[in-house]
N, C-alpha and C positions, 0 to 999 in steps of 0.2 A: 600301699596302705595296709597290707597284710600285717597282722600282729603275731607275736610269738605264742605258740602252744607247744606241747610236748612232741607232737608229731612233726611239726615244722622244725623244731630244734634238732631232732634226730636227722631230718633231711639236711639241715644246714651243716651239721657235723660231718655227714657223709660227703657233702659237696666240698667242704673245706679240706678234708683229708685228701680228696682226689685231685684237688686243684693246686695245692701248695704244700711242699714238703715241710716247710717251717711250721705251718699250721698243724700238720700231723704231730710234730714234736711237741708243740704247745698243748694240744689236746691230750696227748698221752701224759704230759706232766701235770696238767691242772684239772683233768677230768671234765665232766659235763658242765657246760655253761649254766650258771644258776641265776640268771636275770629273771626276776619274778615281779613284773610290774603290778602295783596295787591298783588294778583297774577300777575297783570300787572307790578309790580315793586318789585321783590324779593330783589333787592339790598337794598331797604329801610329797609327791615326786617333784613338783614344781618348786616347792619350798626347799627341798633338799638340793636341787640344782642351783638355786639362788645362793644358798649358804656356801656351796662348794666353789663358787667363783673365785679363781685365782688362789686357791688353797690346795695344799697337798691332801690326798685322800685321808691320811691319818688325822690332820687338823680338822678337816670337815666332819669326820665321824665323831671326833671329840666334842665339837660344838653342838652337833645334832643330838648327841647323847645327853649333854647338859640341858639343852632346851627341853627335850622330851622328859627328862627327869624332873625339871621344874613343873612341867604340866601334868606329870604322873599319867602319861599316856604313851601308846606305842606309835601313834600316827599324828601328824600335824593336820589341823583343820583350820579353816578361816577364823572360827570363833576363838580357838585356842591361841592363834597368833595375835589376835586383836586384844586379848585379855592381858598379855604380857606387858610389863612396864618397860620404859627405856632402860632403867637400871638392870632389869632382868636380862635384857639383850646384852648389855655391856658385860655383866657378870659371866654370861655364857661364852663371851669372846667375840661377839659380833660388832662390827663397826656401826656407827650411826647411820651411814648410808645404806648398809644392807638391811638394817632393821626397818628403815623406811621402805625399802623395796618389798620386803616381806609383808608389811602392813598394806602397801599399795596393792599387792596381788590379792591379799585377803579381801580388801574392800571391793576390788573389781569382781571377785566371785560373788560376794554378798549382794552387790548391786545388780548383778546379771550382766555386767559389761563383759565378763569372761565366763563363757558357758561351756563347760567341758563336754556336756552331752552333744553339743554341736560340733566342737572342733575334733572330737574323736573320729568323726566321719570324714574329716578333711584329708587331702593329700599332704605329704610331709611339708612341702614348701608353703602351703597355705597355713598350716599350723604355725610354722616359724613366723610368717608375716603377722599373724594375730598376736602371738606372744610377744614379739619384739616391739609391739606398740605399748607394752607396759614399761613403766620406768624401771631401769636397772636390769632389764631382760634383753640380752643381746643374742646373737645367733648361737654362740656356744651353749648358753643356758637352754635355749629352745631345743637344740640338738640333743642335749642330755635328757631333756624331758621326753623327746620322741623315743629315745632308747629305753629309758628306765621308767617312764611314766606310761607310755602308750605301747611299748614293746614293738616298735617298728624295727623291721629286720635289716634294712639296707641303708643305714645312716653312717656317714663318714665325716667326722669333725676335723677338718684340715687345720683348724686353729688350736686344737687341743695340744698343750705343751707336753703332757704326759704321753700322749699317743706318738708324738714326734720322737721323744726319747726312747720309747719302747720299740719303735720301728728301727731306730738307729742300732739299738742293742740286738734285736732279733735278727736283723739282716746284715749286721756287721758293716754298717755304713760309716763313712769318715766323719760325717756331720749330720745334724738333724735334717730330715728331708724337707724339701719345699712342698707347697701345696700340689704342684703338678707331679712331683715325684711320689707323693702319697697316693694320688689318684692312680698313677701307673702301677704302684705296688699292690694296690687294693683291687685292681680290676679282676684278678682271678677269683676274688672272694664274692663278687656279685652273684646273686642278690642277697647276700648274707653278711654284709660288711659290719653291721652292728655286732654280730656274734664274734667275728674275727677280732674286732677292736677290743672286746671284752678279754680275749686271750692275750692280746698285746699288753693291755693294762695290768693283767695279772703278773706279768714278768717284772713289773716295777714294784709290786706289793711285796 
């Protein structure tokens, strides 16, 4: 349940360097991991994770940028999400389904059904269980929220297509790894798999 801070990030980097030569190469290439969870606004991260479902990182960034531009703000809030019209979502590039998921999450926060002050204290699996009760929020979305919203250090999303491609590229695999192979490859990274995944993702950017 430990979250990221600068001291832990440095410790994570030392561990990854000492446990995996490929990680050493990626760290040298990409520098310090710059995950900075907006702890004061976890809803922003949940919204970003929902938007990013089944999209490339480039497409997701473009849609988020358009939505934030429409709202003239830097961060998503429940009130901001609810004020947007269906046409606005469509112009930003979001499907009808995703716009409904975003509005559902915003309403859950407004009603108190989803309480970030409570779930921030939960273990990772308990957070996933709570979030996946929301319409349109599956395990992948909840895992991205754990990493980028709560700054959890040891999350491995075995269903992430980009991570699979990145592992294939980084480790010279013949094909995308299975979930079991991903677990095996990532064992040396524990308990900092979230940080290692960030470096694998950077290889695809």
